C-alpha positions in Angstrom: 153.6 113.3 92.6 151.3 115.4 90.4 147.6 114.4 90.1 145.6 115.2 87.0 142.0 116.0 87.7 139.7 115.4 84.6 136.3 116.3 83.4 133.8 113.6 84.7 131.3 114.6 81.6 130.9 116.4 78.5 130.6 120.1 79.9 131.6 124.0 79.3 134.4 125.5 81.4 131.7 128.6 83.3 134.9 129.3 85.4 138.5 128.7 86.6 138.9 129.5 90.0 142.8 129.0 90.4 146.1 129.8 88.9 149.5 128.0 88.6 151.2 128.4 91.7 148.3 128.8 94.0 148.0 127.1 97.0 144.5 125.3 97.8 142.9 123.9 100.8 141.1 120.5 101.0 137.5 121.3 99.5 138.9 124.3 97.8 136.9 125.4 94.4 139.3 124.5 91.5 136.9 124.8 88.2 133.2 125.2 87.5 131.7 123.3 84.8 128.4 124.0 83.6 126.1 121.1 81.5 122.4 120.5 81.1 122.1 123.8 83.1 123.8 122.9 86.3 127.1 124.3 87.8 129.6 121.2 88.7 132.5 122.5 90.9 135.5 120.6 91.0 136.8 120.6 94.6 140.3 119.8 95.9 140.0 116.3 98.4 143.2 117.3 99.8 145.5 120.7 100.3 148.3 121.4 97.5 149.4 123.4 94.9 148.2 123.8 91.4 150.7 123.2 89.0 148.9 123.5 85.6 145.6 124.8 84.3 144.6 122.8 81.0 141.6 125.0 80.4 140.0 128.5 79.9 136.7 129.6 80.4 134.3 128.7 77.5 136.2 125.7 76.8 133.9 122.6 75.8 135.7 119.4 77.4 134.8 115.6 77.1 134.6 113.1 79.4 138.1 112.2 80.5 139.8 115.8 79.1 142.2 117.2 81.5 141.1 120.0 83.6 144.0 120.9 86.3 147.3 119.5 87.5 147.8 119.6 91.5 150.7 118.5 93.8 149.1 117.3 96.9 150.9 118.7 100.1 153.2 116.3 101.0 151.2 113.2 100.3 150.5 111.0 97.5 147.2 109.8 98.1 145.2 113.0 97.3 142.1 112.6 94.8 139.7 115.1 93.5 136.3 114.9 94.6 133.7 116.7 92.4 130.5 117.8 93.4 127.1 118.5 91.8 125.1 121.5 92.3 121.4 121.7 91.2 120.6 125.3 90.6 116.9 124.8 91.1 117.6 123.1 94.6 121.0 124.3 95.3 121.5 121.0 96.8 125.0 119.6 96.2 126.3 115.5 96.1 129.6 114.3 95.6 130.1 112.1 93.0 131.3 108.7 93.5 131.9 105.4 91.8 132.1 102.8 94.5 135.0 104.5 96.2 136.6 105.3 92.9 136.2 108.3 91.1 136.0 108.1 87.2 137.8 111.3 86.2 141.2 110.5 87.9 141.0 106.8 88.9 141.8 107.9 92.5 141.0 105.8 95.7 139.1 107.7 98.3 
């Protein structure tokens, strides 16, 4: 089953790091969004295969817009886990909503 990773906020697509057909490892970088002078890397929580890219560099996405479709490596329970990087402090924090991701509805 394919899992679609959606934007968590209004942002601009800074870079797309994968192409359809690429294999990604758990923690692999998929897309980097930029919002309010912060880079928001979108990472794969589980290994899988990129099926489709819905955005390109420079695209402005709204909350909930599809970014990437992935087929998780042999499992049906993968979820995405974006992180937020503050350019000034270079600190990374994981997004979280009480165990659920708003952008894909997945369980951790």
